[in-house]
C-alpha positions as CSV (number, residue, x, y, z in Angstrom):
1,M,5.0,-45.4,-29.9
2,R,7.4,-43.6,-27.5
3,I,4.9,-40.7,-27.1
4,E,2.1,-43.2,-26.3
5,V,4.2,-44.8,-23.6
6,W,5.1,-41.5,-22.0
7,L,1.5,-40.4,-22.2
8,G,0.2,-43.6,-20.7
9,A,2.7,-43.3,-17.8
10,I,1.7,-39.7,-17.1
11,L,-2.0,-40.5,-17.3
12,L,-1.5,-43.4,-14.9
13,L,0.2,-41.1,-12.4
14,C,-2.7,-38.7,-12.8
15,R,-5.1,-41.4,-11.9
16,L,-3.1,-42.2,-8.7
17,F,-2.5,-38.6,-7.5
18,C,-4.9,-36.1,-9.0
19,S,-7.3,-34.2,-6.8
20,T,-9.6,-31.4,-7.8
21,I,-8.9,-27.9,-6.4
22,G,-10.6,-24.5,-6.9
23,A,-9.7,-22.9,-10.2
24,F,-7.0,-20.2,-10.4
25,V,-5.8,-17.7,-13.0
26,G,-2.1,-17.4,-13.3
27,I,0.2,-15.6,-15.8
28,N,3.0,-16.4,-18.1
29,I,6.3,-14.5,-17.8
30,G,8.4,-14.3,-21.0
31,T,11.8,-12.6,-21.0
32,D,12.3,-11.5,-24.6
33,V,12.0,-7.9,-23.5
34,T,14.5,-5.1,-24.3
35,N,14.2,-3.5,-20.9
36,L,13.1,-6.4,-18.7
37,P,12.7,-5.4,-15.1
38,S,15.0,-7.0,-12.6
39,A,14.0,-10.3,-11.1
40,T,13.4,-8.5,-7.8
41,D,11.2,-5.9,-9.5
42,I,9.2,-8.7,-11.3
43,I,8.5,-10.3,-7.9
44,G,7.4,-6.9,-6.6
45,I,4.9,-6.5,-9.5
46,L,3.5,-10.0,-8.8
47,K,3.1,-9.3,-5.1
48,T,1.5,-5.8,-5.7
49,N,-1.1,-7.5,-8.0
50,R,-1.4,-10.5,-5.8
51,I,-0.6,-12.9,-8.6
52,N,0.0,-16.3,-6.9
53,H,0.6,-18.6,-9.9
54,V,3.2,-18.0,-12.6
55,R,4.6,-20.0,-15.5
56,L,8.2,-19.5,-16.8
57,F,9.1,-20.6,-20.3
58,D,12.4,-21.8,-19.1
59,S,14.1,-22.1,-15.7
60,D,15.5,-18.6,-15.3
61,A,17.9,-18.8,-12.4
62,H,17.4,-15.1,-11.3
63,I,13.6,-15.3,-11.3
64,L,13.5,-18.7,-9.6
65,S,15.9,-17.4,-6.8
66,A,13.9,-14.2,-6.4
67,L,10.7,-16.3,-6.0
68,S,12.1,-18.1,-3.0
69,N,10.0,-17.8,0.1
70,T,7.2,-15.8,-1.6
71,G,4.7,-18.7,-1.7
72,I,4.0,-18.1,-5.3
73,E,3.4,-21.3,-7.2
74,V,5.8,-21.7,-10.1
75,M,5.6,-23.8,-13.3
76,V,9.0,-24.1,-14.9
77,G,9.5,-24.9,-18.6
78,V,11.6,-27.3,-20.6
79,T,12.5,-25.3,-23.7
80,N,11.8,-26.7,-27.1
81,E,15.5,-27.1,-27.7
82,E,15.8,-29.4,-24.6
83,V,12.7,-31.6,-25.3
84,L,14.4,-34.1,-27.6
85,G,17.4,-34.8,-25.3
86,I,15.2,-35.2,-22.2
87,G,12.8,-37.4,-24.1
88,E,15.5,-39.7,-25.2
89,S,17.6,-39.9,-22.1
90,P,16.5,-40.6,-18.5
91,S,19.9,-39.4,-17.3
92,A,19.5,-36.1,-19.1
93,A,16.1,-35.7,-17.6
94,A,17.4,-36.4,-14.1
95,A,20.2,-33.9,-14.6
96,W,17.7,-31.3,-15.8
97,I,15.6,-31.8,-12.7
98,N,18.6,-31.6,-10.4
99,K,19.8,-28.3,-11.9
100,N,16.5,-26.6,-12.6
101,V,14.1,-27.8,-9.9
102,A,15.8,-29.6,-7.0
103,A,18.4,-26.8,-6.6
104,Y,15.6,-24.3,-5.7
105,L,13.5,-26.5,-3.5
106,P,12.0,-26.1,-0.9
107,G,12.3,-22.3,-0.8
108,T,10.9,-21.8,-4.3
109,N,7.4,-23.3,-4.6
110,I,7.9,-25.1,-7.9
111,T,4.8,-27.2,-8.5
112,A,4.9,-28.1,-12.2
113,I,7.1,-28.7,-15.2
114,A,5.7,-27.8,-18.7
115,V,7.4,-29.6,-21.5
116,G,7.8,-27.4,-24.6
117,S,5.9,-24.3,-25.8
118,E,4.1,-23.8,-29.1
119,V,5.4,-27.1,-30.3
120,L,2.8,-27.5,-33.1
121,T,2.8,-25.3,-36.1
122,S,0.3,-22.4,-36.6
123,I,-2.6,-22.2,-39.0
124,P,-2.1,-18.9,-40.9
125,N,-5.1,-19.2,-43.1
126,A,-7.5,-19.3,-40.1
127,A,-7.2,-15.6,-39.2
128,P,-10.4,-14.5,-41.1
129,V,-12.6,-17.0,-39.3
130,L,-10.9,-16.9,-35.9
131,V,-13.3,-14.5,-34.2
132,P,-16.5,-16.2,-35.6
133,A,-15.1,-19.6,-34.7
134,M,-14.4,-18.4,-31.1
135,N,-17.8,-17.0,-30.9
136,N,-19.2,-20.4,-31.8
137,L,-16.8,-22.5,-29.7
138,M,-15.2,-20.3,-27.2
139,F,-13.2,-21.7,-24.3
140,D,-15.3,-24.8,-23.2
141,A,-15.4,-26.5,-26.5
142,L,-11.6,-26.3,-26.9
143,V,-11.1,-27.9,-23.5
144,D,-13.8,-30.4,-24.2
145,A,-12.0,-31.4,-27.4
146,T,-8.9,-32.3,-25.4
147,Y,-11.0,-34.3,-22.8
148,N,-12.5,-36.2,-25.8
149,S,-9.0,-37.0,-27.1
150,I,-8.0,-38.3,-23.6
151,S,-11.1,-40.3,-23.4
152,A,-10.3,-42.0,-26.7
153,L,-7.2,-43.5,-24.9
154,N,-9.6,-44.9,-22.2
155,F,-8.6,-42.4,-19.5
156,S,-11.0,-40.1,-17.7
157,K,-11.2,-37.5,-14.9
158,I,-7.7,-36.1,-15.9
159,P,-7.6,-32.4,-15.1
160,I,-6.6,-30.1,-17.9
161,V,-4.7,-26.9,-17.3
162,V,-4.7,-24.1,-20.0
163,T,-1.0,-23.0,-19.9
164,E,-1.3,-20.2,-22.4
165,T,-4.3,-18.3,-23.6
166,G,-4.8,-14.6,-24.3
167,W,-5.3,-12.0,-27.0
168,P,-2.8,-9.6,-28.7
169,W,-3.7,-5.9,-28.2
170,F,-2.0,-4.7,-31.4
171,G,-1.1,-6.2,-34.7
172,G,-0.1,-5.4,-38.3
173,A,-2.2,-4.3,-41.2
174,K,-3.4,-7.9,-41.8
175,E,-4.2,-8.5,-38.1
176,P,-7.4,-6.3,-37.6
177,Y,-8.7,-8.3,-34.6
178,A,-5.6,-7.5,-32.5
179,T,-7.0,-4.5,-30.6
180,I,-7.0,-3.3,-27.1
181,E,-10.8,-3.7,-26.9
182,N,-10.6,-7.3,-28.0
183,A,-7.8,-8.1,-25.7
184,E,-9.5,-6.5,-22.7
185,T,-12.8,-8.2,-23.5
186,F,-11.3,-11.7,-24.1
187,N,-9.1,-11.8,-20.9
188,N,-11.7,-10.3,-18.6
189,N,-14.4,-12.7,-19.9
190,L,-11.9,-15.6,-19.6
191,I,-11.1,-14.7,-15.9
192,R,-14.8,-14.6,-15.1
193,R,-15.3,-17.9,-16.8
194,V,-12.5,-19.6,-15.0
195,S,-13.4,-18.1,-11.6
196,N,-16.8,-19.9,-11.5
197,D,-14.9,-23.1,-10.5
198,S,-16.6,-25.3,-13.1
199,G,-15.3,-27.3,-16.0
200,P,-16.6,-27.7,-19.6
201,P,-19.9,-29.5,-20.3
202,S,-18.2,-32.9,-20.4
203,Q,-16.4,-32.5,-17.1
204,P,-18.4,-29.9,-15.1
205,D,-16.9,-30.9,-11.8
206,I,-13.2,-30.3,-12.8
207,P,-12.2,-26.6,-12.8
208,I,-10.0,-25.2,-15.6
209,N,-6.9,-23.7,-14.1
210,T,-5.6,-21.1,-16.6
211,Y,-2.5,-19.0,-17.3
212,I,-2.9,-15.8,-19.2
213,Y,-0.3,-15.1,-21.9
214,E,1.5,-12.9,-20.8
215,L,2.8,-10.4,-18.2
216,F,5.0,-8.2,-20.4
217,N,5.1,-7.4,-24.1
218,E,8.0,-9.4,-25.5
219,D,9.3,-6.8,-28.0
220,K,12.3,-9.0,-29.1
221,R,10.1,-11.8,-30.4
222,R,10.2,-12.5,-34.2
223,G,7.2,-12.9,-36.4
224,P,4.1,-10.8,-37.0
225,V,3.5,-7.6,-35.1
226,S,1.0,-9.2,-32.8
227,E,3.6,-11.6,-31.6
228,R,5.2,-8.7,-29.6
229,N,2.0,-7.4,-28.1
230,W,0.3,-10.0,-25.8
231,G,1.4,-8.4,-22.5
232,V,-0.9,-6.9,-19.9
233,L,1.9,-4.7,-18.6
234,F,4.6,-2.5,-20.0
235,P,8.1,-3.0,-18.5
236,N,7.6,0.2,-16.3
237,S,4.7,-1.8,-14.7
238,T,1.9,0.4,-16.1
239,S,-1.0,-1.6,-17.5
240,V,-1.9,-1.9,-21.2
241,Y,-5.6,-2.1,-20.4
242,S,-7.8,-2.7,-17.4
243,I,-7.9,-6.3,-16.3
244,S,-9.4,-7.8,-13.2
245,L,-7.5,-10.9,-11.9
246,S,-9.7,-13.2,-9.9
247,N,-9.7,-12.3,-6.2
248,S,-6.8,-9.9,-6.7
249,G,-8.2,-6.5,-7.6
250,S,-7.5,-4.9,-11.0
251,L,-4.6,-3.8,-13.1
252,N,-6.0,-0.5,-14.4
253,A,-5.0,1.7,-17.2
254,N,-5.1,5.5,-16.5
255,S,-8.4,6.4,-18.1
256,S,-8.6,10.0,-16.9
257,T,-6.0,11.4,-19.3
258,V,-5.3,10.7,-22.9
259,F,-1.7,10.9,-24.0
260,C,-0.3,11.4,-27.6
261,I,2.7,9.1,-28.5
262,V,4.4,7.8,-31.6
263,K,2.9,5.0,-33.6
264,P,4.9,1.8,-34.0
265,G,7.0,1.6,-37.1
266,A,6.8,5.4,-37.8
267,N,9.4,6.6,-40.4
268,E,12.3,8.4,-38.7
269,D,12.4,11.2,-41.3
270,S,8.7,11.8,-40.5
271,L,9.5,11.8,-36.8
272,R,12.2,14.4,-37.3
273,S,9.8,16.6,-39.2
274,G,7.2,16.1,-36.5
275,I,9.6,17.1,-33.7
276,D,10.7,20.2,-35.6
277,W,7.1,21.3,-36.1
278,A,6.0,20.4,-32.5
279,C,8.9,22.2,-30.9
280,G,8.7,25.1,-33.3
281,P,5.4,26.3,-34.7
282,G,3.5,24.0,-32.4
283,Q,5.0,25.7,-29.4
284,A,5.6,22.5,-27.4
285,N,8.0,22.8,-24.5
286,C,10.8,20.5,-25.6
287,R,13.4,21.4,-23.0
288,A,13.0,18.0,-21.2
289,I,14.3,16.1,-24.2
290,Q,17.5,18.1,-24.5
291,Q,20.8,16.4,-23.6
292,G,21.2,16.2,-19.8
293,Q,17.5,16.7,-19.1
294,P,15.1,14.1,-17.6
295,C,13.6,12.9,-20.8
296,Y,16.7,12.8,-23.1
297,L,17.3,9.1,-22.5
298,P,16.6,6.8,-24.2
299,D,18.0,9.0,-27.0
300,T,15.7,7.8,-29.8
301,W,13.5,9.6,-32.3
302,Q,10.6,7.6,-31.0
303,N,11.1,8.7,-27.4
304,H,11.7,12.3,-28.2
305,A,8.9,12.6,-30.7
306,S,6.5,11.0,-28.1
307,Y,7.4,13.6,-25.6
308,A,7.1,16.5,-28.0
309,Y,3.9,15.3,-29.6
310,N,2.3,14.8,-26.2
311,D,3.3,18.2,-24.9
312,Y,1.8,19.9,-27.9
313,Y,-1.4,17.8,-27.7
314,Q,-1.9,18.5,-24.0
315,K,-1.7,22.2,-24.6
316,M,-3.7,22.4,-27.9
317,H,-6.3,19.5,-28.0
318,S,-8.9,21.6,-26.2
319,S,-8.7,24.2,-28.9
320,G,-8.7,21.8,-31.9
321,G,-5.2,20.4,-31.8
322,T,-5.0,16.7,-32.9
323,C,-2.7,13.8,-32.3
324,D,-1.8,12.9,-35.9
325,F,1.5,14.4,-37.0
326,D,1.2,13.2,-40.6
327,G,0.0,9.8,-39.4
328,T,2.9,9.1,-37.1
329,A,1.1,9.6,-33.8
330,T,-1.7,7.9,-31.8
331,T,-3.4,8.3,-28.5
332,T,-3.3,6.1,-25.4
333,S,-4.7,6.1,-21.8
334,I,-1.4,4.6,-20.6
335,D,0.8,7.2,-18.9
336,P,4.2,7.0,-20.7
337,S,6.1,8.8,-17.9
338,Y,9.1,7.0,-16.5
339,G,11.6,7.7,-13.7
340,S,12.0,11.5,-13.4
341,C,10.6,12.1,-16.9
342,R,7.1,13.4,-16.5
343,F,4.9,13.7,-19.6
344,S,2.5,16.6,-19.7
345,G,-0.9,15.5,-18.3
346,S,0.7,12.9,-16.0
347,S,-0.4,12.3,-12.5
348,N,1.4,9.0,-12.2
349,S,4.3,8.7,-9.8
350,S,5.5,5.3,-11.0
351,T,9.1,4.8,-11.7
352,G,10.8,2.8,-14.4
353,R,12.1,3.1,-17.9
354,L,10.0,4.1,-20.8
355,V,10.0,1.7,-23.7
356,P,7.8,3.4,-26.3
357,P,5.7,0.3,-27.3
358,P,7.4,-1.3,-30.4
359,A,3.9,-2.0,-31.5
360,F,1.4,0.2,-29.7
361,G,-2.0,-1.1,-28.7
362,P,-0.8,-5.3,-27.8
363,V,-5.5,-16.2,-7.8
364,G,-5.6,-17.7,-4.6
365,Q,-3.2,-20.3,-3.1
366,S,-3.7,-24.0,-3.5
367,S,-2.3,-26.9,-1.6
368,R,1.0,-28.6,-2.6
369,S,-0.2,-32.2,-2.7
370,S,1.0,-34.1,-5.7
371,R,-1.0,-33.5,-8.9
372,N,-0.4,-34.5,-12.5
373,Y,-2.0,-32.8,-15.5
374,I,-2.3,-32.8,-19.2
375,Y,-1.7,-29.1,-20.1
376,F,-3.7,-27.6,-22.9
377,H,-2.1,-24.8,-24.8
378,Q,-4.1,-22.3,-26.9
379,I,-2.7,-19.0,-28.1
380,G,-4.8,-17.3,-30.8
381,L,-4.1,-19.4,-33.9
382,L,-1.8,-21.8,-32.1
383,S,-3.0,-24.8,-30.2
384,A,-1.1,-27.7,-28.7
385,V,-1.3,-30.3,-26.0
386,V,1.7,-30.1,-23.7
387,L,2.6,-32.7,-21.1
388,A,3.5,-31.6,-17.6
389,L,4.2,-33.3,-14.3
390,I,3.2,-31.7,-11.0
391,L,5.9,-32.2,-8.5
392,V,5.5,-33.6,-5.0
């Protein structure tokens, strides 16, 4: 009953204040990243790629402060741990607003609050039929299903915002559909769909504002391998694959050179053997990974092996050399160079810190008038309806 009352109140506000705007594509920013760029660097990445709408899973103080005076529209999140307390206590809700929203206004352009994330449980047995099902439904039917649910409560013309949708670019042995090709296809098709400024068949005049999940690969997340490989960027700001954000150009992977790096989860004993062979009989130049040299840090078998494997591969692939190393290596078009550490074959001058992928593989401005939405959340096998209020 409590949920119905809250839903009814929010839908009433929607009726009073909602107005339709052109659709936008934003992006989620998760922070479960080992080498997360600084808040200032994150804002620089957003500006470089002209991303004007972001969603935070919490109310990170550093990021919210860095967003001040950028004009970027921000959706902050009530964490799942906070939902119960806020739902039961108006005073707790007011305190949360004062601390996490009001304190940053008007400098930071906070326009929405999302309540919870991935609140509903997943459906693990759906994996084998996911791709066929999406081919049959795709995006519009999922949104239409939510509109139909709202209609059953005798409400209409309530804009739905997709707060999370995307595709993992790498997965475990039992996640065959988590590939770079599928992720690139899904997200680029999604952007094209959203950018036509129309809604699903049941509500063609209401555009579907959408946030892609997510900016960075969150390598600290638990769960299956794919859970750590949804990002469109690595922490050093190089792109995982080419993706064109609406009206903002492209994030492009380096497609002119192929690099050889370590596969995720490779056995360390095998990596030791691989380094010994590459730096010995393979004649790779391994000086850069010696102590005190540019590529020594991070001092891990994965990092050193990636450098050695790639140096060998760049020298020998034209004459039959392969990127295999007893099954511990794989190729990528993403330049793994970082800082002053330059991998052979690199022409990239970007800076940053290399994080060998823990699992390799996986927007224009709108006005600030008051709007209230039901937020529809769909991540692969996960789907949930999340409530959110758009602030004045």
